[in-house]
Backbone as ProteinMPNN parsed JSONL, in Angstrom:
{"seq_chain_A": "MSLNFLPQTVHFRLTLNNSYQSNRNPFIDHPEYVDLIWGDQSTGVNMNIPEQFDIEPVYPNPTNSTFNIPLNIDKNMGVAVNLFDITGKKYGYERYFQLSRGNHTLSIDLNSQNSGVYLVQTVLNNQTNLQRIILLK", "coords_chain_A": {"N_chain_A": [[-59.441, -57.708, 9.315], [-57.938, -58.698, 6.212], [-57.1, -61.194, 3.868], [-55.563, -61.747, 1.48], [-54.693, -64.26, -0.792], [-54.575, -64.947, -3.465], [-52.907, -63.751, -6.439], [-53.127, -60.478, -8.213], [-52.216, -60.734, -10.75], [-50.669, -62.952, -12.689], [-47.742, -64.286, -14.138], [-46.353, -66.348, -16.721], [-43.576, -68.334, -18.024], [-43.326, -70.113, -21.008], [-41.327, -72.321, -22.423], [-40.84, -74.68, -25.041], [-38.936, -77.533, -26.057], [-38.12, -79.185, -28.382], [-35.81, -80.488, -29.323], [-34.6, -82.663, -29.194], [-36.324, -84.423, -30.741], [-36.846, -82.889, -32.887], [-39.337, -81.779, -33.088], [-41.053, -83.824, -33.885], [-43.437, -86.309, -34.401], [-43.113, -88.871, -32.21], [-44.188, -91.587, -32.918], [-44.6, -91.747, -35.476], [-42.124, -91.386, -36.547], [-41.082, -93.626, -35.471], [-42.467, -96.275, -35.648], [-42.684, -98.805, -34.227], [-42.579, -98.255, -31.661], [-45.228, -97.993, -30.968], [-46.266, -100.778, -30.285], [-44.325, -101.541, -28.132], [-45.238, -99.664, -26.306], [-48.025, -100.136, -25.956], [-48.354, -102.996, -26.564], [-48.841, -105.882, -28.861], [-51.306, -105.698, -30.745], [-52.647, -107.487, -32.592], [-54.817, -109.544, -34.17], [-55.046, -111.996, -34.911], [-56.121, -113.094, -37.175], [-57.157, -116.0, -38.812], [-55.951, -117.134, -42.027], [-57.227, -118.453, -44.516], [-55.884, -120.344, -46.792], [-56.873, -121.11, -49.834], [-57.275, -124.4, -51.767], [-55.288, -125.327, -54.284], [-55.404, -125.579, -57.845], [-55.558, -125.934, -61.279], [-56.594, -125.12, -64.205], [-56.695, -126.251, -67.554], [-56.946, -125.292, -70.976], [-59.691, -126.098, -73.028], [-59.913, -128.873, -74.968], [-60.557, -131.029, -77.899], [-61.017, -127.912, -79.697], [-62.864, -126.373, -82.172], [-65.257, -128.798, -81.737], [-66.675, -132.173, -82.641], [-68.144, -133.743, -81.075], [-67.213, -134.7, -78.579], [-65.532, -133.154, -76.025], [-62.457, -132.419, -73.938], [-61.39, -131.372, -70.51], [-58.867, -130.532, -68.992], [-57.137, -130.877, -65.919], [-55.626, -130.162, -62.651], [-55.403, -131.153, -59.498], [-54.794, -130.156, -56.252], [-55.685, -131.577, -53.781], [-58.063, -133.936, -52.723], [-61.302, -133.306, -54.062], [-64.531, -131.87, -54.984], [-66.02, -131.448, -58.542], [-67.589, -129.458, -60.434], [-69.417, -129.184, -63.798], [-70.887, -127.387, -66.077], [-73.056, -126.279, -68.33], [-73.729, -123.651, -70.761], [-75.61, -121.493, -72.839], [-74.785, -119.545, -75.525], [-76.182, -116.849, -74.711], [-76.178, -117.272, -71.974], [-77.898, -118.838, -70.834], [-78.596, -121.667, -68.713], [-78.078, -124.957, -70.231], [-79.112, -127.332, -69.27], [-77.18, -129.404, -69.104], [-75.399, -130.633, -66.592], [-72.954, -131.921, -64.526], [-71.193, -133.786, -62.028], [-68.103, -134.354, -60.542], [-66.349, -136.367, -58.286], [-62.965, -135.874, -57.627], [-59.696, -137.376, -57.051], [-56.758, -136.297, -55.741], [-54.438, -134.693, -57.894], [-53.64, -134.977, -61.425], [-56.242, -134.913, -64.019], [-58.445, -135.661, -66.633], [-61.233, -134.463, -67.807], [-63.576, -135.696, -69.798], [-66.369, -134.659, -71.762], [-69.565, -135.203, -73.183], [-71.142, -134.079, -75.914], [-72.869, -135.209, -77.766], [-75.789, -135.137, -77.95], [-76.436, -132.66, -78.034], [-77.367, -129.47, -79.887], [-75.642, -127.822, -82.44], [-73.334, -125.308, -82.278], [-72.55, -122.303, -80.292], [-71.16, -122.498, -76.962], [-70.998, -121.993, -73.365], [-68.797, -123.297, -71.265], [-68.782, -123.925, -67.836], [-66.91, -124.537, -65.06], [-66.715, -125.679, -61.651], [-64.793, -125.689, -59.073], [-64.007, -126.073, -55.583], [-65.786, -123.985, -55.09], [-64.761, -121.933, -56.5], [-64.793, -120.463, -59.718], [-64.447, -121.138, -63.046], [-64.798, -120.184, -66.563], [-65.197, -121.209, -69.902], [-65.265, -121.138, -73.64], [-66.726, -123.045, -75.929], [-66.851, -124.533, -79.279], [-69.086, -126.271, -81.071], [-69.552, -127.996, -83.45], [-71.421, -129.85, -86.002]], "CA_chain_A": [[-58.302, -58.394, 8.601], [-58.301, -59.275, 5.089], [-56.324, -62.128, 3.501], [-55.716, -62.193, 0.203], [-53.689, -65.047, -1.434], [-54.452, -64.9, -5.178], [-52.389, -62.58, -6.701], [-54.093, -60.296, -9.272], [-51.635, -61.097, -12.321], [-49.701, -64.231, -12.928], [-47.016, -64.373, -15.362], [-45.619, -67.587, -16.827], [-42.873, -68.33, -19.299], [-43.354, -71.551, -21.41], [-40.335, -73.011, -23.237], [-40.908, -75.907, -25.523], [-37.826, -77.432, -26.235], [-37.945, -80.283, -29.07], [-34.568, -80.415, -30.007], [-34.273, -84.229, -29.406], [-36.948, -85.262, -32.153], [-36.924, -81.822, -34.16], [-40.867, -81.403, -33.084], [-41.757, -84.757, -34.792], [-44.053, -87.3, -33.844], [-42.108, -90.306, -32.259], [-44.648, -92.494, -33.223], [-44.356, -91.523, -36.995], [-40.805, -91.794, -36.859], [-40.573, -95.083, -34.98], [-44.033, -97.22, -35.264], [-42.373, -99.87, -33.284], [-42.673, -97.505, -30.34], [-46.577, -98.538, -30.602], [-46.02, -102.012, -29.598], [-43.759, -101.31, -27.002], [-45.912, -99.31, -25.199], [-49.424, -100.964, -25.968], [-48.497, -104.316, -26.608], [-49.265, -106.281, -29.731], [-52.779, -105.617, -30.641], [-53.162, -108.19, -33.912], [-56.329, -110.177, -34.096], [-54.689, -113.5, -34.779], [-56.706, -113.586, -38.324], [-57.082, -117.382, -39.494], [-55.915, -116.981, -43.194], [-57.144, -119.949, -45.307], [-55.424, -120.442, -48.111], [-57.62, -121.879, -50.847], [-56.491, -125.075, -52.482], [-54.44, -124.969, -55.452], [-55.642, -126.304, -58.948], [-54.969, -125.315, -62.452], [-57.695, -125.712, -65.356], [-56.116, -125.97, -68.826], [-58.24, -124.617, -71.951], [-60.704, -127.438, -73.121], [-59.98, -129.49, -76.231], [-60.377, -129.823, -78.804], [-62.056, -126.59, -79.86], [-63.981, -126.585, -82.149], [-65.236, -130.091, -81.534], [-68.191, -132.393, -83.49], [-69.017, -134.446, -80.198], [-66.563, -134.941, -76.893], [-64.254, -132.409, -75.491], [-61.767, -132.511, -72.613], [-61.15, -130.773, -69.544], [-57.766, -130.749, -68.212], [-57.133, -130.118, -64.634], [-54.571, -130.608, -61.866], [-55.74, -130.364, -58.059], [-53.744, -130.483, -55.076], [-56.172, -132.35, -52.902], [-59.271, -134.539, -53.061], [-62.246, -132.123, -54.01], [-65.431, -132.291, -56.111], [-65.737, -130.583, -59.409], [-69.056, -129.221, -61.18], [-69.17, -128.646, -64.986], [-72.254, -126.866, -66.314], [-73.094, -125.752, -70.006], [-74.542, -122.588, -71.053], [-75.718, -121.408, -74.336], [-74.214, -117.9, -75.748], [-76.88, -116.109, -74.146], [-76.089, -117.427, -70.633], [-78.87, -119.657, -70.041], [-78.337, -123.021, -68.726], [-78.771, -125.533, -71.245], [-79.79, -128.77, -68.975], [-76.148, -130.343, -68.982], [-74.829, -130.707, -65.348], [-72.231, -133.219, -64.151], [-70.308, -133.658, -60.727], [-67.253, -135.418, -60.458], [-65.507, -136.333, -57.151], [-61.62, -136.079, -58.077], [-58.358, -137.158, -56.25], [-55.466, -135.504, -55.835], [-53.354, -135.172, -58.946], [-53.828, -134.923, -62.88], [-57.127, -135.399, -64.384], [-58.975, -135.111, -67.643], [-62.775, -134.865, -67.551], [-64.264, -135.781, -70.848], [-67.586, -134.368, -71.762], [-69.777, -135.596, -74.373], [-71.908, -133.392, -76.367], [-73.599, -135.651, -78.776], [-77.202, -134.769, -77.847], [-76.459, -131.271, -78.177], [-77.074, -129.091, -81.256], [-74.137, -127.124, -83.087], [-73.371, -123.851, -81.703], [-71.15, -121.873, -79.554], [-71.697, -123.027, -75.888], [-69.907, -121.697, -72.357], [-68.585, -124.58, -70.313], [-68.464, -123.685, -66.231], [-66.112, -125.594, -64.198], [-66.662, -125.272, -60.208], [-64.143, -126.328, -57.985], [-64.087, -125.398, -54.466], [-66.484, -122.081, -55.069], [-64.371, -121.025, -57.658], [-65.627, -120.597, -61.433], [-63.822, -120.832, -64.411], [-65.769, -120.482, -67.68], [-64.561, -121.129, -71.199], [-65.934, -120.949, -74.722], [-66.433, -124.094, -76.576], [-67.659, -124.269, -80.383], [-69.56, -127.639, -81.384], [-69.775, -128.177, -85.397], [-71.895, -131.368, -86.432]], "C_chain_A": [[-58.532, -59.123, 7.307], [-57.355, -59.959, 4.287], [-56.51, -62.335, 2.028], [-54.786, -63.064, -0.798], [-53.786, -65.175, -2.643], [-54.078, -63.526, -5.441], [-53.315, -61.911, -7.949], [-53.58, -60.55, -10.782], [-50.733, -62.231, -12.065], [-48.78, -64.161, -14.218], [-46.303, -65.682, -15.646], [-44.84, -67.466, -17.994], [-42.676, -69.754, -19.854], [-42.346, -71.358, -22.429], [-40.719, -73.954, -23.779], [-39.385, -76.085, -25.77], [-37.761, -79.001, -26.675], [-37.059, -80.802, -29.821], [-34.144, -81.821, -30.227], [-34.898, -84.762, -30.505], [-37.472, -84.066, -33.05], [-38.664, -81.601, -34.207], [-41.445, -82.532, -33.981], [-42.434, -85.941, -33.595], [-43.466, -88.68, -33.522], [-42.859, -91.569, -32.78], [-44.96, -93.102, -35.03], [-43.175, -91.971, -37.255], [-40.396, -93.071, -36.286], [-42.168, -95.617, -34.503], [-43.635, -98.148, -34.254], [-42.741, -99.304, -31.814], [-44.329, -97.993, -29.727], [-46.755, -99.52, -29.779], [-45.694, -102.152, -28.465], [-44.542, -100.79, -25.684], [-47.421, -99.786, -24.922], [-49.574, -102.298, -26.467], [-48.877, -104.744, -28.455], [-50.384, -106.808, -29.857], [-53.466, -106.669, -32.097], [-54.377, -109.368, -33.149], [-56.071, -111.64, -34.236], [-55.721, -113.939, -35.966], [-56.414, -114.948, -38.802], [-56.959, -117.116, -41.037], [-56.078, -118.276, -43.75], [-56.638, -119.501, -46.539], [-55.796, -121.386, -48.948], [-56.961, -122.725, -51.499], [-56.275, -124.679, -53.776], [-55.12, -125.748, -56.636], [-55.582, -125.494, -60.336], [-56.209, -126.357, -63.709], [-57.105, -125.341, -66.748], [-57.066, -125.728, -69.464], [-58.612, -126.277, -72.191], [-60.378, -127.324, -74.695], [-60.457, -130.468, -76.633], [-61.499, -128.888, -79.182], [-61.811, -125.968, -81.311], [-63.919, -128.223, -82.025], [-66.51, -130.672, -82.354], [-68.708, -133.309, -82.06], [-68.464, -134.338, -78.713], [-65.504, -133.979, -77.075], [-63.663, -132.721, -74.231], [-61.48, -131.53, -72.135], [-59.713, -131.059, -68.875], [-57.393, -130.362, -67.01], [-56.2, -130.744, -63.741], [-54.945, -129.946, -60.498], [-54.663, -130.858, -57.127], [-54.317, -131.21, -53.821], [-57.448, -132.921, -53.467], [-60.618, -133.31, -53.233], [-63.329, -132.584, -55.152], [-65.448, -130.9, -57.289], [-67.274, -130.839, -60.199], [-68.918, -129.0, -62.494], [-70.61, -128.613, -65.373], [-72.252, -126.381, -67.86], [-74.302, -124.857, -70.049], [-74.675, -122.385, -72.386], [-74.956, -120.078, -74.082], [-75.045, -116.985, -75.102], [-76.909, -116.051, -72.314], [-76.888, -118.367, -69.995], [-78.461, -121.121, -70.015], [-79.127, -124.159, -69.666], [-79.001, -126.733, -70.788], [-78.622, -129.621, -68.962], [-75.338, -130.024, -67.424], [-74.387, -132.036, -64.916], [-71.196, -133.001, -62.877], [-69.501, -134.637, -60.931], [-66.593, -135.116, -59.043], [-64.154, -136.853, -57.638], [-60.375, -136.389, -56.828], [-57.52, -136.528, -56.541], [-54.657, -135.781, -56.914], [-54.03, -134.452, -60.372], [-55.132, -135.771, -63.534], [-57.439, -135.021, -65.872], [-60.563, -135.586, -67.756], [-63.368, -134.781, -69.516], [-65.894, -135.715, -70.986], [-68.353, -134.4, -73.15], [-71.36, -134.895, -74.834], [-72.771, -133.648, -77.463], [-74.93, -135.399, -78.88], [-77.363, -133.383, -78.09], [-76.511, -130.804, -79.779], [-75.746, -128.33, -81.546], [-74.344, -125.715, -82.615], [-72.308, -123.201, -80.89], [-71.712, -121.689, -78.045], [-70.415, -122.199, -74.78], [-70.067, -123.168, -71.468], [-68.206, -123.908, -68.75], [-67.838, -124.853, -65.671], [-66.029, -124.689, -62.884], [-65.805, -126.03, -59.731], [-63.898, -125.467, -56.625], [-64.502, -123.753, -54.379], [-65.59, -121.473, -55.757], [-64.338, -121.447, -58.787], [-64.402, -120.445, -62.379], [-64.625, -121.058, -65.816], [-65.012, -120.225, -68.81], [-65.417, -121.616, -72.381], [-65.723, -122.354, -75.38], [-67.291, -124.158, -77.791], [-68.094, -125.851, -80.848], [-70.242, -127.571, -82.801], [-70.274, -129.635, -85.428], [-72.134, -131.333, -87.87]], "O_chain_A": [[-59.272, -60.107, 7.298], [-56.537, -59.142, 3.866], [-57.424, -62.963, 1.494], [-54.132, -62.423, -1.62], [-52.757, -65.685, -3.086], [-54.565, -62.488, -4.991], [-54.101, -62.61, -8.588], [-54.305, -60.57, -11.777], [-50.066, -62.227, -11.031], [-49.312, -63.958, -15.309], [-45.615, -66.119, -14.723], [-45.171, -66.711, -18.909], [-41.942, -70.538, -19.253], [-42.401, -70.419, -23.223], [-41.253, -74.612, -22.887], [-38.614, -75.126, -25.735], [-37.493, -79.915, -25.895], [-37.301, -81.471, -30.825], [-33.478, -82.181, -31.198], [-34.269, -85.501, -31.262], [-38.4, -84.231, -33.842], [-39.215, -81.291, -35.263], [-42.298, -82.211, -34.808], [-42.083, -86.269, -32.461], [-43.331, -89.537, -34.395], [-42.189, -92.562, -33.064], [-45.308, -94.16, -35.555], [-43.011, -92.865, -38.085], [-39.333, -93.566, -36.659], [-42.796, -95.44, -33.459], [-44.416, -98.241, -33.308], [-43.178, -100.053, -30.94], [-44.632, -98.258, -28.564], [-47.291, -99.37, -28.681], [-46.407, -102.738, -27.65], [-44.537, -101.222, -24.531], [-47.911, -99.796, -23.793], [-50.671, -102.765, -26.774], [-49.16, -103.818, -29.216], [-50.727, -107.907, -29.42], [-54.622, -106.533, -32.497], [-54.592, -109.773, -32.006], [-56.832, -112.453, -33.712], [-56.21, -115.064, -35.853], [-55.278, -115.074, -39.257], [-58.064, -116.807, -41.483], [-55.247, -119.164, -43.554], [-56.931, -118.481, -47.164], [-55.212, -122.47, -48.945], [-55.943, -122.263, -52.016], [-56.946, -123.821, -54.35], [-55.469, -126.854, -56.225], [-55.565, -124.266, -60.249], [-56.476, -127.541, -63.914], [-57.041, -124.15, -67.055], [-58.168, -125.821, -68.923], [-58.071, -127.29, -71.747], [-60.46, -126.353, -75.448], [-60.975, -131.126, -75.73], [-62.694, -129.106, -78.987], [-60.854, -125.255, -81.61], [-62.88, -128.87, -82.159], [-67.355, -129.867, -82.747], [-69.915, -133.546, -82.101], [-69.171, -133.945, -77.785], [-64.73, -133.944, -78.032], [-64.367, -133.307, -73.408], [-61.233, -130.577, -72.874], [-59.676, -132.044, -68.139], [-57.275, -129.137, -67.0], [-55.91, -131.911, -64.005], [-54.896, -128.741, -60.248], [-53.866, -131.781, -57.296], [-53.561, -131.454, -52.88], [-57.906, -132.5, -54.529], [-60.724, -132.462, -52.346], [-63.102, -133.431, -56.016], [-65.059, -129.753, -57.068], [-67.875, -131.881, -60.461], [-67.882, -128.338, -62.563], [-71.417, -129.506, -65.119], [-71.169, -126.153, -68.4], [-75.435, -125.069, -69.618], [-73.951, -123.009, -73.162], [-74.595, -119.596, -73.008], [-74.366, -115.987, -74.859], [-77.416, -115.199, -71.585], [-76.707, -118.724, -68.831], [-78.067, -121.732, -71.009], [-80.344, -124.267, -69.823], [-79.161, -127.552, -71.693], [-78.942, -130.797, -68.789], [-74.664, -128.996, -67.362], [-75.09, -133.046, -64.889], [-70.457, -132.016, -62.856], [-69.883, -135.705, -61.409], [-66.329, -133.98, -58.649], [-64.045, -138.018, -58.021], [-60.236, -135.659, -55.847], [-57.429, -136.102, -57.692], [-54.149, -136.895, -57.036], [-54.821, -133.51, -60.317], [-55.138, -137.001, -63.592], [-56.763, -134.125, -66.379], [-60.99, -136.74, -67.784], [-63.442, -133.757, -70.195], [-66.622, -136.544, -70.44], [-67.93, -133.776, -74.123], [-72.431, -135.119, -74.27], [-73.357, -132.762, -78.085], [-75.353, -135.431, -80.035], [-78.487, -132.959, -78.36], [-75.97, -131.409, -80.704], [-74.847, -128.348, -80.705], [-75.424, -125.125, -82.602], [-71.173, -123.679, -80.901], [-72.603, -120.865, -77.839], [-69.287, -121.878, -75.153], [-71.051, -123.838, -71.153], [-67.118, -123.334, -68.709], [-68.248, -126.002, -65.832], [-65.575, -123.548, -62.797], [-65.988, -127.23, -59.937], [-63.62, -124.269, -56.68], [-63.94, -122.766, -53.905], [-65.601, -120.25, -55.621], [-63.957, -122.582, -59.075], [-63.536, -119.577, -62.273], [-65.046, -122.188, -66.066], [-64.257, -119.255, -68.878], [-66.267, -122.475, -72.147], [-64.582, -122.816, -75.379], [-68.476, -123.885, -77.597], [-67.135, -126.617, -80.943], [-71.354, -127.109, -83.06], [-69.601, -130.535, -84.925], [-72.504, -132.348, -88.459]]}, "name": "protein", "num_of_chains": 1, "seq": "MSLNFLPQTVHFRLTLNNSYQSNRNPFIDHPEYVDLIWGDQSTGVNMNIPEQFDIEPVYPNPTNSTFNIPLNIDKNMGVAVNLFDITGKKYGYERYFQLSRGNHTLSIDLNSQNSGVYLVQTVLNNQTNLQRIILLK"}
């Protein structure tokens, strides 16, 4: 006696009925479902907002000896001022100022420098500002 439980041919009829979503991906139509199902996966990135400061144009420009750098800072910080020649070579002038919050005017004396075009670099909190100054003697 032989028992054969497996039929030789099996027929299936499959009907897809996507009338509710019109065959659309629900996560595209409703991205908020992702958070409902899997939860909020945000990493909690700590965004450090940089300190605010404003550097106005140097004046007088051109100058014959001394020029001013007006700036406004929102908290105590250090300010570095460097001088470069027009080719970008550091010209041997470097000053550091520790300033409190508020408006300041830095006076830079170029009496010992030769006439020419210089680049004044101001660095506040790792952000650099570069301006051109003309020294006429």
